[in-house]
C-alpha positions as CSV (number, residue, x, y, z in Angstrom):
1,X,-6.0,12.0,-18.8
2,X,-7.8,11.9,-15.2
3,X,-5.7,9.0,-13.6
4,X,-2.8,11.6,-14.1
5,X,-3.7,14.3,-12.6
6,X,-5.4,12.1,-9.6
7,X,-1.9,10.7,-9.4
8,X,-0.4,14.1,-9.3
9,X,-2.6,15.5,-6.8
10,X,-2.2,12.4,-4.6
11,X,1.4,13.3,-4.7
12,X,1.5,16.7,-4.1
13,X,-1.2,16.2,-1.0
14,X,1.2,13.7,0.4
15,X,4.2,16.1,0.2
16,X,2.1,18.8,1.2
17,X,1.1,17.0,4.3
18,X,3.9,14.4,5.2
19,X,5.9,16.7,7.6
20,X,2.6,18.4,9.4
21,X,0.8,15.1,10.3
22,X,1.7,11.4,9.7
23,X,-2.0,10.2,10.5
24,X,-3.2,12.8,7.8
25,X,-0.3,11.1,5.5
26,X,-1.8,7.8,5.3
27,X,-5.4,8.9,5.1
28,X,-4.1,10.1,1.5
29,X,-2.1,6.9,1.2
30,X,-5.3,5.0,1.7
31,X,-7.2,7.5,-0.9
32,X,-4.4,6.7,-3.3
33,X,-4.3,3.1,-2.5
34,X,-8.1,2.5,-3.3
35,X,-7.3,3.8,-6.6
36,X,-5.2,1.0,-6.8
37,X,-2.1,3.9,-7.2
38,X,1.4,2.3,-6.9
39,X,3.2,4.5,-4.8
40,X,0.5,4.9,-2.0
41,X,0.3,0.9,-2.0
42,X,4.3,0.8,-1.5
43,X,4.3,3.5,1.2
44,X,1.1,1.9,3.4
45,X,3.3,-0.7,3.6
46,X,6.4,1.2,4.7
47,X,4.2,3.0,7.3
48,X,2.9,-0.6,9.0
49,X,6.1,-2.0,8.5
50,X,8.0,1.0,10.6
51,X,4.9,1.9,12.7
52,X,4.4,5.9,11.3
53,X,1.1,7.0,11.8
54,X,-0.5,3.4,12.7
55,X,0.6,0.5,14.8
56,X,3.4,-1.8,13.6
57,X,1.8,-4.4,11.8
58,X,4.0,-6.7,9.8
59,X,1.2,-9.0,8.8
60,X,-0.6,-5.7,7.0
61,X,2.4,-4.4,5.9
62,X,3.2,-7.3,4.0
63,X,0.1,-7.1,2.0
64,X,0.4,-3.7,0.9
65,X,3.9,-4.0,-0.3
66,X,3.2,-7.6,-1.8
67,X,0.8,-5.5,-3.6
68,X,2.7,-2.7,-4.9
69,X,5.0,-5.2,-5.6
70,X,2.4,-7.2,-8.0
71,X,2.3,-3.9,-9.2
72,X,5.9,-3.1,-10.3
73,X,7.2,-1.1,-7.5
74,X,10.7,-1.7,-8.0
75,X,11.8,-2.1,-4.2
76,X,8.9,-3.8,-2.9
77,X,9.9,-7.3,-3.6
78,X,13.2,-7.1,-1.7
79,X,11.5,-5.6,1.1
80,X,8.5,-8.3,1.0
81,X,11.8,-11.2,1.0
82,X,13.6,-9.9,4.1
83,X,10.3,-9.2,6.0
84,X,9.8,-13.5,4.4
85,X,12.8,-14.1,7.0
86,X,11.4,-12.0,9.8
87,X,7.8,-13.3,9.9
88,X,6.5,-16.5,10.4
89,X,5.3,-18.3,7.4
90,X,1.7,-18.4,8.5
91,X,1.6,-14.9,8.5
92,X,2.9,-13.8,5.3
93,X,0.6,-16.8,3.9
94,X,-2.7,-14.7,5.7
95,X,-1.1,-11.5,4.1
96,X,-1.1,-13.1,1.1
97,X,-4.3,-14.0,1.3
98,X,-6.3,-10.6,2.2
99,X,-3.8,-9.1,-0.5
100,X,-5.7,-11.4,-2.6
101,X,-8.9,-10.7,-1.2
102,X,-8.1,-7.0,-1.3
103,X,-7.4,-7.0,-5.2
104,X,-9.9,-9.0,-6.4
105,X,-12.7,-6.8,-4.8
106,X,-10.4,-3.3,-5.8
107,X,-10.8,-5.7,-10.0
108,X,-14.6,-6.0,-9.4
109,X,-15.2,-2.3,-7.9
110,X,-12.8,-0.9,-11.4
111,X,-14.8,-3.3,-13.6
112,X,-18.0,-1.3,-12.4
113,X,-16.7,2.0,-13.0
114,X,-15.5,1.9,-16.3
């Protein structure tokens, strides 16, 4: 259906742009995240973790990685676990709160569009 086409379009777009422009790649990941694409959620987290195309931000990285973990992205839980050892527990709590708010807003948006 439509979701598969959107996912394929996003994936193809990201692959085409990734080699040329990190900032443009981030825009594609953000568009995918707005649609709940787990691949995009994970890659946004990795971008923030490594500072690729965005400023390095461990709280923002944890937020996106945590969201991708809750949606079943296999590699995300281990990376979240490693981050939990690296950053303050207050930052982890803040990232989880921000992730929950994002997820709640996303679910509201999806239920309005259903």
